[in-house]
N, C-alpha and C positions, 0 to 999 in steps of 0.2 A: 535505320542508319547502320552501316557496316563499320567494322574496325579497319584500321589501316592495313592490317594483315590480310584482308580480303581483296587486296589490290596488288597488282604487280607493277613495278616501276622499271622502265627499260630505256636504253638510248633509242630515240626515234630514228627511223629510216625513211627514205623517200616513199616507200609503200604506205606509210602512215599519214602522208600529207592530207589526203581527203578527210580522214577522221579528225585530224588536228584542225583543219579548217572548220569543220562542223562544231567541234568543241569550243573553238575560239568564238565563233558567232553566238552560240548558245550561252556561253559564260558571260559575254558582254551584254546580251539581251536580258539575262537574269540579274546581273550585277548593277548595271549603269542607268536604269530608268531614273529620270529626275536629275542625273548628274551629267548626262550627255543628251544631245538632241535626239528625240524619239524618231524623227525623220531619218537621221543617220543610222540609228540602231535598226530600224525597220528595213533600211536599204542595204544592210550589210550582206555580203555574198560569201557563203561558205566556199564556193568554187574559186573565187578570187583569192581568198586567204589560203586555200589548198595549194594554189599555184605558187604563192609566196613561200609557203613551207617547203614545197617540192624543190624550188630553186635553192633555198638555204640548205636543205638536206642533201641535195645532189652534188653540191660543191662545198663541203664543210671546210671550215678553217680549223687548224689544230688548236685554236684557243676558244672555241665555242662549245657549248653544251646545250642539247635539247633533249630533255627526258620526258617521256610520256607515261601516263598512269592509266591502267585499265582494270576493269572488273569483268565478271562473267558476261556482262551485256555489251562490253566494248570500252572504247576510250572515254575517260571521264575528266582528264586534266593533263596539264603539261607545265613544265618550267623551262625557260630558256635564258641563257646568259653567256657572258664572255669575259675573258680576262685580257687586260692590256699589257703591253710590254713592261710597264712600270709595276705590275703586280696588283693594280687596282681592278677589281672585278665588279661586274654589274649583273644582277638578275634583271633581265629586260621584261620578262613576263612570267607570272605564276598564276594560272587560272584553273579552277575546278568548276564543273557544272554543279548546280545546287545539290543534287542528290548525293554527291560525293563529299560535301562539306561537313565539317563538324565531327569527323571521325579520326583526325590525326594525319590524314593524307597530305594536307598542305605542309605540315611540319616535315613529313617524310620527304616530299619532293624538294623542299628547301634544303634539308640536310644532305640529301643525295647530290643535288646540284652543287652545293658548296664543297662537298668532298671532291667532286670532279674538278671544280675550279681550283681548289687548293693543289690538287695533283698537277695542274697546269701552271702553277706558280702564283696563284692568287695570294695576296697578303692582307687585303681588305675588301670590303664589299659594300655596295650601295644598291638600293632599290628605290625607284620613284613610284609613288602611289597618289591617286587623286586625293586631294586634301579633304574632299567631302565624303570619301569612302571610309567612314569611321570603323566598320568592322575590320577592314584590311589594316588600317593603322593600328588598331589594338592588337591584331595578330602579330605584326612586326614588333610592336613594343613588348609583347609577352616573350618574344624571342630575343630580347635585349637590344633591339635597334634603337638608335638615338636619332631624333629628328634633327637634321643638320642644315637643311636648305629648303627654300621654296622657289618656285618659278611658275610662270604662266606659259602654257604650251598652246600654240595655235595649231590645233589638229583638225582632221576632217570632221570630227564630231562636235566642233566648236572649241572656243577657248576654255581651257581647264586650268585650275590651280592645282599644282602638284607639290608634294612634300617628299624630300629625300630622307630615307632612313639609312644609317650607316653602322657598320660593324668594323672595328679595327682588330678584334681578336676572333679569328675564324674558328679556332679550336673551341673557344667558349661557346660560339654560336652552335656548333655541331653538338656540343654537350647539352645545351638548353633545348635544342630542337629534337633531340633523340628521346 
């Protein structure tokens, strides 16, 4: 296991789309067995996700952030989010492949993403997580997130129960996560 200092975090660009697609699929396949349909996980396509990332990165909005993390072997994770006109921000995704977990990189990605979102006017933050994903829920709780809502999402991997974690003090979140 490496320390979070063995990684570099940087704003993703269109040229990173292929690696982001691969990381996305690998992270889902490592994280969600038993929580999502195995048929869906097996059928995920890195190329399809790469095209989605490319479209997002080729036409960025001024209120989005997509940070990538890599080590000497390549991309290992990413965090993506946006901030609304009202200052409410959301981290839409934060994924690390298994070999990059447990070394502080998730905290680092979260902190860096929140700092970018704050610079874009974010006043509060929410992230939705699968209710059955106990390790992720504990991670957000350790960062001071409060469970504030639940919903059922009808997605391509099947119906999932999700829990929202919220932070109203982004300065405190960046202190806890650092």
